C-alpha positions as CSV (number, residue, x, y, z in Angstrom):
1,M,-51.4,-44.8,-53.0
2,N,-50.9,-41.5,-55.2
3,R,-51.1,-42.2,-58.8
4,L,-47.6,-42.0,-60.3
5,R,-46.9,-38.7,-61.8
6,L,-44.3,-40.0,-64.1
7,L,-45.4,-38.5,-67.0
8,T,-45.5,-34.6,-66.3
9,G,-42.7,-33.5,-68.7
10,L,-43.1,-36.0,-71.7
11,L,-47.0,-35.2,-71.9
12,A,-46.7,-31.7,-71.4
13,G,-46.5,-30.8,-75.0
14,V,-49.1,-33.4,-76.1
15,C,-51.5,-32.1,-73.3
16,A,-51.4,-28.7,-74.5
17,S,-52.1,-29.5,-78.2
18,A,-55.7,-28.5,-79.2
19,A,-55.1,-30.9,-82.0
20,F,-54.4,-34.0,-79.7
21,A,-56.9,-36.2,-81.1
22,Q,-55.8,-35.8,-84.8
23,Q,-52.1,-36.0,-84.4
24,N,-50.0,-39.0,-84.8
25,Q,-53.1,-41.3,-85.8
26,N,-50.9,-43.5,-87.9
27,H,-49.7,-47.0,-86.1
28,G,-47.0,-49.2,-87.2
29,P,-47.5,-52.7,-88.9
30,V,-49.7,-55.6,-87.4
31,E,-47.4,-57.7,-84.8
32,V,-48.2,-61.6,-84.9
33,A,-46.8,-63.7,-82.6
34,G,-47.9,-66.9,-81.2
35,A,-48.5,-67.9,-77.7
36,V,-45.2,-68.8,-75.8
37,Q,-47.1,-71.5,-73.6
38,Q,-50.1,-73.4,-73.3
39,D,-51.8,-76.3,-72.0
40,V,-54.8,-77.9,-70.5
41,L,-56.2,-77.7,-66.8
42,N,-58.2,-80.7,-66.5
43,S,-60.5,-79.3,-63.3
44,L,-60.0,-75.8,-61.7
45,G,-62.1,-77.5,-59.2
46,K,-59.5,-80.1,-58.1
47,V,-57.0,-77.8,-57.5
48,K,-55.5,-77.3,-54.2
49,P,-54.8,-73.4,-53.8
50,N,-51.9,-71.8,-52.2
51,P,-52.9,-69.5,-49.8
52,A,-49.6,-67.9,-50.3
53,D,-50.4,-66.4,-53.6
54,F,-52.7,-63.8,-52.2
55,R,-49.6,-61.9,-52.2
56,K,-49.2,-58.7,-50.0
57,M,-49.4,-56.2,-52.5
58,K,-50.1,-53.5,-50.4
59,A,-50.8,-50.2,-52.1
60,R,-50.6,-50.5,-56.1
61,A,-49.9,-47.6,-58.3
62,E,-51.1,-47.0,-61.5
63,H,-49.8,-44.6,-64.4
64,D,-51.1,-41.5,-65.6
65,L,-52.6,-41.3,-69.0
66,P,-52.3,-38.4,-71.0
67,L,-55.3,-35.9,-71.2
68,P,-56.5,-34.0,-74.2
69,H,-56.4,-30.4,-74.0
70,V,-59.9,-29.5,-72.8
71,P,-60.6,-25.4,-72.2
72,D,-61.2,-24.9,-68.6
73,N,-64.4,-23.2,-67.1
74,Q,-66.3,-24.6,-70.1
75,S,-70.2,-25.4,-69.4
76,D,-70.9,-29.1,-69.0
77,G,-72.7,-29.7,-72.5
78,A,-74.7,-32.8,-71.6
79,L,-76.0,-32.1,-68.1
80,Q,-79.4,-33.4,-67.3
81,S,-81.4,-30.9,-65.5
82,S,-83.2,-32.3,-62.4
83,P,-86.9,-32.2,-63.7
84,G,-86.0,-35.1,-65.8
85,F,-85.5,-37.7,-62.9
86,K,-88.4,-39.9,-62.8
87,P,-89.2,-42.5,-60.4
88,F,-86.8,-45.4,-60.4
89,A,-87.9,-48.8,-62.8
90,P,-85.7,-51.4,-62.3
91,V,-86.3,-53.6,-59.2
92,F,-83.6,-54.4,-57.1
93,S,-83.6,-58.3,-56.7
94,S,-80.8,-59.0,-54.1
95,G,-77.3,-58.5,-53.4
96,V,-74.7,-60.7,-51.4
97,L,-71.1,-60.2,-50.0
98,G,-68.5,-60.3,-52.5
99,V,-64.7,-61.1,-52.4
100,G,-63.0,-58.8,-49.8
101,K,-63.1,-58.2,-45.9
102,G,-65.1,-61.0,-44.1
103,F,-65.7,-63.1,-47.3
104,T,-65.8,-66.7,-46.7
105,G,-66.4,-69.9,-49.2
106,P,-65.6,-73.4,-49.8
107,Q,-61.8,-72.8,-50.1
108,G,-61.6,-70.6,-46.7
109,S,-61.7,-66.9,-46.0
110,F,-60.2,-64.0,-47.5
111,T,-58.0,-61.7,-46.1
112,V,-57.2,-58.0,-47.6
113,Q,-53.6,-57.6,-48.1
114,Y,-53.9,-54.9,-51.0
115,A,-55.4,-52.1,-52.5
116,P,-57.3,-51.1,-54.6
117,P,-59.6,-54.2,-55.4
118,D,-60.1,-53.7,-59.1
119,T,-63.5,-55.5,-58.6
120,V,-64.8,-56.8,-62.2
121,G,-67.3,-59.7,-62.5
122,A,-69.4,-61.6,-65.4
123,V,-72.6,-63.6,-65.6
124,G,-72.8,-66.8,-67.1
125,A,-75.6,-69.7,-67.9
126,T,-75.6,-70.9,-64.2
127,Q,-72.9,-69.1,-62.5
128,Y,-71.4,-65.6,-61.3
129,V,-67.5,-65.1,-61.5
130,Q,-66.2,-62.1,-59.5
131,V,-62.2,-61.3,-59.7
132,V,-60.7,-58.6,-57.4
133,N,-57.3,-57.9,-58.6
134,T,-55.8,-61.2,-57.0
135,G,-58.7,-63.5,-56.1
136,L,-61.6,-65.2,-57.7
137,A,-64.7,-66.6,-56.5
138,V,-67.7,-68.7,-58.3
139,F,-71.1,-68.0,-57.1
140,N,-74.3,-69.9,-58.0
141,K,-76.4,-67.8,-59.9
142,S,-79.6,-68.4,-58.8
143,T,-79.0,-68.4,-54.9
144,K,-75.8,-66.3,-55.1
145,A,-74.2,-68.8,-52.7
146,V,-70.2,-69.5,-52.9
147,V,-69.7,-72.8,-54.9
148,Y,-65.9,-71.9,-55.5
149,G,-63.2,-69.8,-53.6
150,P,-62.1,-67.7,-52.6
151,V,-58.9,-68.7,-54.2
152,P,-55.7,-66.4,-55.9
153,T,-56.5,-65.7,-59.7
154,S,-53.2,-67.8,-60.4
155,T,-54.8,-71.0,-59.2
156,L,-56.4,-70.9,-62.6
157,W,-52.6,-71.4,-64.0
158,A,-51.1,-73.6,-61.1
159,G,-48.9,-76.1,-62.9
160,F,-48.7,-74.0,-65.7
161,G,-45.1,-73.0,-64.6
162,G,-43.4,-69.8,-65.5
163,G,-44.4,-66.1,-64.7
164,C,-48.6,-67.1,-64.9
165,Q,-48.4,-69.4,-62.1
166,T,-46.0,-67.8,-59.8
167,N,-46.9,-63.9,-60.3
168,N,-50.3,-63.6,-58.8
169,D,-49.8,-59.7,-60.2
170,G,-53.7,-59.0,-60.8
171,D,-55.1,-56.3,-62.8
172,A,-57.8,-59.3,-63.8
173,T,-60.6,-59.5,-66.0
174,V,-63.6,-61.9,-66.6
175,V,-65.9,-62.0,-69.3
176,Y,-68.4,-64.5,-70.7
177,D,-68.6,-65.8,-74.1
178,K,-72.2,-65.7,-74.5
179,A,-72.1,-67.5,-78.1
180,A,-69.8,-70.4,-76.6
181,N,-70.9,-70.5,-73.3
182,R,-67.4,-70.2,-72.2
183,W,-65.6,-68.0,-69.2
184,V,-62.4,-66.2,-70.1
185,V,-60.2,-64.8,-67.5
186,S,-56.9,-63.0,-67.7
187,Q,-54.4,-61.3,-65.6
188,F,-50.8,-59.9,-66.3
189,S,-47.5,-61.4,-65.0
190,V,-45.1,-58.5,-64.7
191,S,-43.3,-59.1,-61.6
192,T,-40.7,-60.7,-63.8
193,T,-40.0,-60.7,-67.3
194,P,-40.9,-61.2,-70.2
195,Y,-44.0,-59.5,-69.1
196,L,-46.9,-61.8,-69.9
197,Q,-50.8,-61.4,-70.4
198,C,-51.9,-64.9,-69.1
199,V,-55.5,-66.1,-70.6
200,A,-57.6,-69.0,-69.6
201,V,-61.0,-70.1,-71.8
202,S,-63.2,-72.5,-70.1
203,Q,-64.1,-75.8,-72.1
204,T,-67.5,-75.5,-70.7
205,S,-70.0,-73.1,-68.9
206,D,-69.0,-74.3,-65.8
207,A,-66.1,-72.3,-64.4
208,T,-65.0,-74.8,-61.8
209,G,-64.4,-77.4,-64.6
210,A,-61.5,-77.3,-67.5
211,W,-59.9,-74.7,-68.8
212,N,-57.6,-74.1,-71.9
213,R,-54.4,-72.1,-70.9
214,Y,-52.2,-69.6,-72.9
215,A,-49.2,-67.2,-72.1
216,F,-48.7,-64.3,-74.6
217,S,-45.7,-62.1,-74.2
218,Y,-44.7,-58.2,-74.7
219,G,-40.9,-58.6,-74.5
220,N,-39.0,-57.4,-71.5
221,T,-39.2,-53.6,-71.7
222,A,-43.3,-52.8,-72.7
223,F,-45.1,-53.2,-69.4
224,P,-48.4,-53.9,-70.7
225,D,-50.6,-52.2,-68.1
226,Y,-54.4,-52.2,-67.4
227,P,-55.7,-54.7,-70.0
228,K,-59.1,-55.0,-70.9
229,T,-60.9,-57.9,-73.0
230,G,-64.0,-57.9,-75.2
231,V,-65.3,-60.7,-76.6
232,W,-66.1,-60.5,-80.4
233,P,-66.9,-63.2,-82.9
234,D,-63.7,-63.8,-84.4
235,G,-61.3,-63.0,-81.8
236,Y,-60.5,-62.3,-77.7
237,Y,-59.7,-58.1,-78.2
238,T,-57.6,-57.0,-75.4
239,T,-56.2,-53.0,-75.3
240,F,-53.1,-52.1,-72.8
241,N,-51.8,-49.3,-71.9
242,I,-48.1,-49.7,-72.4
243,F,-44.9,-48.2,-70.5
244,N,-41.8,-48.7,-71.7
245,N,-39.4,-50.1,-69.1
246,G,-42.4,-49.4,-66.7
247,S,-42.3,-45.8,-66.5
248,T,-42.5,-44.0,-70.0
249,F,-45.7,-44.0,-71.5
250,G,-45.6,-45.5,-75.0
251,G,-49.4,-45.7,-76.2
252,A,-52.0,-47.9,-76.3
253,K,-51.7,-51.7,-77.5
254,L,-54.5,-53.1,-79.3
255,C,-54.4,-57.0,-79.3
256,A,-56.4,-59.8,-80.8
257,Y,-56.3,-63.3,-79.7
258,D,-57.6,-66.2,-82.0
259,R,-60.9,-67.1,-80.3
260,T,-61.4,-70.1,-82.6
261,A,-58.2,-71.7,-81.4
262,M,-58.5,-71.0,-77.7
263,L,-62.0,-72.4,-77.7
264,S,-60.6,-75.7,-79.3
265,G,-57.5,-75.7,-77.0
266,G,-55.4,-75.6,-80.3
267,P,-52.1,-73.3,-81.1
268,A,-53.4,-69.8,-80.8
269,T,-51.5,-66.4,-81.9
270,Q,-52.1,-62.8,-81.3
271,Q,-52.1,-59.8,-83.4
272,C,-51.4,-56.5,-82.4
273,F,-51.1,-52.7,-83.0
274,Q,-49.2,-50.1,-81.3
275,L,-50.4,-46.8,-81.3
276,S,-48.6,-43.6,-80.6
277,T,-48.3,-41.9,-77.4
278,S,-51.2,-39.6,-78.4
279,F,-53.8,-42.3,-77.2
280,G,-54.5,-44.4,-74.0
281,G,-57.0,-45.8,-72.1
282,V,-58.7,-47.4,-75.3
283,L,-61.5,-50.0,-74.7
284,P,-62.4,-52.9,-76.8
285,S,-66.1,-53.7,-77.4
286,D,-67.6,-56.5,-75.6
287,L,-70.6,-58.2,-77.2
288,D,-74.0,-58.5,-75.2
289,G,-77.1,-60.0,-76.4
290,A,-77.9,-63.2,-78.6
291,T,-77.5,-61.5,-81.9
292,A,-74.1,-61.2,-83.2
293,P,-72.7,-58.3,-85.3
294,P,-73.2,-58.0,-88.7
295,A,-70.8,-60.6,-90.7
296,G,-67.4,-59.3,-91.0
297,S,-67.7,-56.6,-88.5
298,P,-64.5,-55.2,-87.1
299,N,-64.2,-54.7,-83.5
300,Y,-65.0,-51.7,-82.1
301,M,-62.5,-49.6,-79.7
302,L,-63.0,-46.5,-78.4
303,N,-61.1,-43.5,-75.9
304,F,-61.9,-40.0,-75.3
305,G,-60.7,-36.7,-76.6
306,S,-61.2,-33.1,-76.3
307,N,-64.8,-33.1,-76.2
308,S,-64.9,-36.0,-78.6
309,L,-64.8,-39.7,-78.5
310,N,-62.3,-41.5,-80.7
311,L,-63.6,-44.6,-82.4
312,W,-61.4,-47.3,-84.1
313,K,-62.0,-50.4,-86.1
314,F,-59.8,-53.2,-85.8
315,H,-60.4,-56.3,-88.2
316,V,-58.8,-59.4,-88.0
317,D,-57.6,-61.9,-90.6
318,W,-56.1,-64.9,-88.9
319,A,-55.5,-66.8,-92.4
320,T,-53.5,-64.0,-94.0
321,P,-52.4,-61.6,-91.3
322,A,-51.2,-58.7,-94.0
323,N,-55.0,-58.4,-94.7
324,T,-55.5,-57.4,-90.9
325,T,-56.3,-53.8,-90.6
326,L,-57.0,-51.1,-88.2
327,S,-58.6,-47.9,-89.1
328,A,-57.3,-44.3,-88.3
329,A,-59.0,-42.9,-85.1
330,K,-62.6,-41.3,-86.1
331,S,-63.3,-38.3,-83.9
332,I,-67.2,-38.2,-82.7
333,P,-68.1,-34.8,-81.4
334,V,-69.9,-34.9,-77.9
335,G,-70.9,-32.6,-75.4
336,A,-68.5,-30.4,-73.8
337,F,-67.0,-31.6,-70.8
338,A,-64.1,-31.0,-68.0
339,V,-62.7,-34.6,-66.7
340,A,-63.6,-34.9,-62.9
341,C,-60.6,-33.7,-60.7
342,G,-58.3,-33.0,-63.3
343,G,-58.2,-36.6,-63.8
344,G,-56.6,-37.3,-60.5
345,A,-58.0,-37.2,-56.7
346,C,-60.4,-34.8,-55.3
347,I,-63.2,-37.3,-54.0
348,P,-64.2,-36.0,-50.5
349,Q,-65.7,-38.6,-48.1
350,S,-67.1,-38.3,-44.6
351,G,-65.2,-37.9,-41.3
352,V,-61.8,-38.2,-43.0
353,N,-59.2,-36.0,-44.9
354,Q,-58.2,-38.5,-47.2
355,K,-59.5,-37.8,-50.8
356,L,-60.2,-40.5,-53.5
357,D,-59.2,-40.9,-57.0
358,S,-61.7,-40.2,-59.9
359,L,-59.6,-42.4,-62.3
360,A,-61.1,-39.5,-64.9
361,D,-58.2,-39.6,-67.1
362,R,-59.8,-42.9,-69.2
363,L,-63.0,-44.6,-70.2
364,M,-64.5,-47.0,-67.8
365,Y,-65.0,-50.9,-68.4
366,R,-67.1,-51.9,-70.4
367,L,-68.0,-50.5,-73.5
368,A,-70.7,-52.9,-74.2
369,Y,-71.9,-53.4,-77.9
370,R,-75.2,-54.8,-78.8
371,N,-76.9,-55.4,-82.0
372,F,-80.7,-54.8,-82.0
373,T,-82.7,-56.4,-84.9
374,G,-86.2,-56.0,-86.1
375,T,-88.3,-52.7,-86.3
376,G,-85.6,-49.9,-85.7
377,A,-82.6,-51.9,-86.2
378,H,-79.4,-50.8,-85.5
379,E,-76.0,-51.2,-83.3
380,S,-75.2,-49.6,-80.1
381,L,-72.2,-49.0,-78.0
382,V,-72.7,-47.5,-74.4
383,V,-69.7,-46.4,-72.2
384,T,-69.0,-43.9,-69.4
385,H,-66.3,-41.9,-67.8
386,S,-66.1,-39.4,-64.7
387,V,-66.4,-35.8,-65.7
388,N,-67.0,-32.5,-63.6
389,P,-70.6,-31.1,-64.0
390,N,-69.0,-27.7,-63.0
391,G,-67.3,-27.6,-65.9
392,S,-64.0,-26.9,-64.5
393,S,-60.8,-29.4,-64.8
394,K,-58.3,-27.0,-62.6
395,N,-60.2,-24.5,-60.2
396,P,-60.4,-26.6,-56.8
397,K,-63.2,-24.6,-55.4
398,Q,-65.3,-26.0,-58.3
399,Q,-64.4,-29.6,-58.3
400,S,-66.7,-32.5,-58.3
401,S,-67.5,-35.7,-59.9
402,A,-70.4,-37.2,-62.1
403,V,-71.0,-39.8,-64.6
404,R,-71.3,-39.0,-68.2
405,W,-72.6,-41.8,-70.5
406,Y,-73.4,-42.0,-74.0
407,E,-75.0,-44.4,-76.8
408,I,-73.2,-44.5,-80.3
409,R,-75.0,-45.9,-82.8
410,N,-73.9,-46.8,-86.3
411,P,-70.3,-47.6,-85.1
412,G,-69.7,-49.6,-88.6
413,G,-70.7,-46.7,-90.6
414,T,-68.5,-43.9,-92.1
415,T,-70.8,-41.6,-89.7
416,P,-71.0,-42.7,-86.3
417,T,-73.5,-40.7,-84.2
418,V,-74.0,-39.7,-80.5
419,F,-77.7,-41.2,-80.4
420,Q,-78.0,-40.0,-76.8
421,Q,-75.7,-38.7,-74.0
422,S,-75.9,-37.2,-70.5
423,T,-74.2,-36.1,-67.4
424,F,-75.8,-37.9,-64.3
425,A,-75.5,-35.6,-61.3
426,P,-78.7,-35.5,-59.5
427,D,-77.4,-33.5,-56.6
428,A,-74.1,-32.2,-55.2
429,N,-72.6,-35.5,-54.4
430,Y,-69.5,-37.2,-56.3
431,R,-70.2,-40.0,-58.3
432,W,-67.5,-41.8,-60.3
433,M,-66.2,-45.2,-61.2
434,G,-69.3,-46.1,-63.3
435,S,-70.1,-49.2,-65.7
436,I,-73.2,-49.2,-68.2
437,A,-75.1,-52.2,-70.1
438,M,-78.2,-52.2,-72.0
439,D,-80.8,-55.3,-71.8
440,K,-82.4,-56.7,-75.0
441,Q,-85.2,-53.9,-74.8
442,G,-82.8,-51.2,-75.2
443,N,-83.4,-50.2,-71.2
444,A,-80.1,-49.5,-69.8
445,A,-78.7,-49.7,-66.3
446,L,-75.6,-47.5,-65.0
447,G,-74.0,-48.6,-61.6
448,Y,-71.3,-46.3,-59.6
449,S,-69.8,-45.0,-56.7
450,V,-70.9,-41.9,-54.7
451,S,-69.1,-40.0,-51.8
452,S,-69.3,-36.5,-50.3
453,S,-67.7,-34.7,-47.1
454,S,-70.7,-36.0,-45.4
455,L,-71.3,-39.7,-47.1
456,K,-69.1,-42.4,-46.9
457,P,-68.6,-44.1,-50.2
458,A,-71.6,-46.1,-51.3
459,A,-72.4,-48.1,-54.3
460,R,-75.8,-46.9,-56.0
461,Y,-77.2,-47.2,-59.6
462,T,-80.0,-45.5,-62.1
463,G,-81.7,-46.6,-65.4
464,R,-83.3,-45.6,-68.3
465,L,-86.3,-47.4,-70.3
466,A,-85.8,-47.4,-73.9
467,G,-89.1,-45.4,-74.3
468,D,-87.9,-42.8,-71.8
469,P,-87.0,-39.0,-73.3
470,V,-83.3,-39.5,-74.9
471,N,-80.5,-38.3,-73.0
472,T,-82.1,-39.0,-69.6
473,M,-81.7,-41.2,-66.7
474,Q,-84.4,-42.0,-64.0
475,A,-83.7,-41.8,-60.1
476,E,-81.3,-43.0,-58.3
477,A,-81.4,-46.5,-56.4
478,S,-79.0,-47.9,-53.5
479,I,-77.2,-51.0,-53.6
480,I,-75.7,-50.8,-50.3
481,E,-74.5,-47.4,-48.6
482,G,-71.0,-47.9,-46.9
483,G,-70.0,-47.6,-43.2
484,G,-66.5,-46.4,-43.5
485,S,-64.4,-44.3,-45.5
486,Q,-60.9,-45.0,-46.9
487,T,-58.0,-43.9,-45.0
488,G,-54.0,-44.5,-44.7
489,S,-51.1,-42.5,-45.9
490,N,-51.2,-42.1,-49.8
491,L,-54.2,-44.5,-50.5
492,S,-56.3,-42.8,-52.7
493,R,-57.0,-45.3,-55.5
494,W,-60.7,-46.7,-55.4
495,G,-62.0,-49.8,-57.4
496,D,-59.9,-49.0,-60.7
497,Y,-63.3,-50.2,-62.3
498,S,-66.5,-51.8,-61.5
499,A,-68.8,-53.8,-63.7
500,M,-72.3,-54.1,-65.2
501,T,-73.2,-57.1,-67.3
502,V,-76.4,-58.8,-68.6
503,D,-77.6,-62.2,-67.8
504,P,-77.1,-64.1,-71.1
505,V,-80.3,-66.6,-70.6
506,D,-82.9,-64.0,-69.8
507,D,-80.8,-61.0,-71.3
508,C,-83.0,-58.8,-69.0
509,T,-81.2,-59.0,-65.6
510,F,-78.4,-56.9,-64.8
511,W,-75.5,-57.6,-62.5
512,Y,-73.3,-55.2,-60.9
513,T,-70.4,-55.5,-58.8
514,T,-68.1,-52.9,-57.1
515,E,-66.0,-51.9,-53.8
516,Y,-67.5,-50.2,-50.2
517,L,-66.2,-49.9,-46.9
518,T,-68.0,-51.4,-43.5
519,A,-65.9,-49.3,-41.1
520,N,-63.1,-46.6,-41.6
521,G,-59.5,-48.2,-42.5
522,A,-57.1,-49.0,-45.0
523,F,-56.6,-52.4,-46.6
524,N,-60.1,-53.2,-45.3
525,W,-62.6,-52.9,-48.4
526,S,-65.4,-55.1,-49.4
527,T,-67.2,-56.1,-52.5
528,R,-71.0,-56.2,-53.2
529,V,-72.7,-58.2,-56.1
530,G,-75.7,-56.8,-56.8
531,S,-78.9,-57.9,-59.4
532,F,-81.7,-56.3,-60.8
533,K,-84.2,-55.9,-63.8
534,F,-86.7,-53.6,-65.3
535,A,-90.1,-55.2,-64.5
536,G,-91.4,-55.4,-68.4
537,C,-88.5,-56.9,-69.4
538,N,-89.1,-60.6,-69.5
């Protein structure tokens, strides 16, 4: 469905301001509230799902976010030149059909009844868990066989009562807490009030076992849109885009849930900060690897501004909430860019006139964090978003889309730096909906969608070795080539996000999931789960 252009008047002044990233950085006091509901689910695998909970959502609208003022027709400041594309190194292992059209499992078959799928997944000790907006499945990591699902995501809250049980509203995320070997799945409940974030933490590494379940409230007016979750030693950090009364942008909300309490199944609280309307699309950092951040490190949070990234440091004190702090946004200059499609829809597809949404008004999930030790020890954040490699955000004849990626180092210091960055555009095809992560050696993998007027949307990826020249990715490889283009009246949304994660056991194998179509049509999407790694990482 075409994205709701609800904020035009409200945001006109904001978008016109060259000081976008500097204004209104102050936030309110920390907001502290306990979970409004909690209990324990003894065994997810023993719950009989209700197929009716795969509710007919049809096309789902997403609210626009404020865009920073960006000079039009500026050259892309980080465009990677074609001679830099080396032969591709990561070896594709295997792929399997994910939840979507044609997917079946022990709990039956899945019928697509809505769009977009909001494809996300995470890899654990022995399993891979995939969530597609309102549906969930568990795979055996070694064989990629389906061991549980497909079930409505709300099955996790069966018997819980209230909106978490009855409203299978989606916008779900799944992350794996590598230090505790636990799964964390959350989705919002917004069909009824109060608006809730429903959070479930597994009691073991088996996603089909027992779960500790919680509901956190955001009241009756602050619609908590587009929640994103990151694991950190002292909390599960979640960010939202708040829309007051479901329509008027109210700024990003940054929250932390008490990880220690939720791991034990005890009473849990949340601590939140509300940002001004100058900031939206903020991502929390999500810990990769076996090495924790330095003791006492805040969670790092990021969004983008005008030719810049904005970095916040969120430090929570559960014993004394008055000591909880959120820094002002630190502006980090990056290579000049124009957002793809002006933040909206311009992605062409083969054989149809329907254009797809770039979702270029925000950074793409995840903001992956890793702490490297030993020689050359450093902390790194990697993240991506969609830009126009031609440098224009307005001229329709110059529109295109490419994936811009960054590695930020020293995020905990006074001067965080862009260690490397580039815009990946090896040809004239449109690339968007990216997700990036790094393995234990510092090699990076970047997955994304690709389409053009002569190409049906496909899922592809690229990567780089830690020793490659900085600011470069290698050549492109395919996960799956699409067999169809998306059609349907006003059905422009694609994905909303994808997910690149790293196996916590070998810390080398990348797992990526995203959307594609097998034939032209509406409400007929499929998803793919694929894995690969660099040959030198063992």
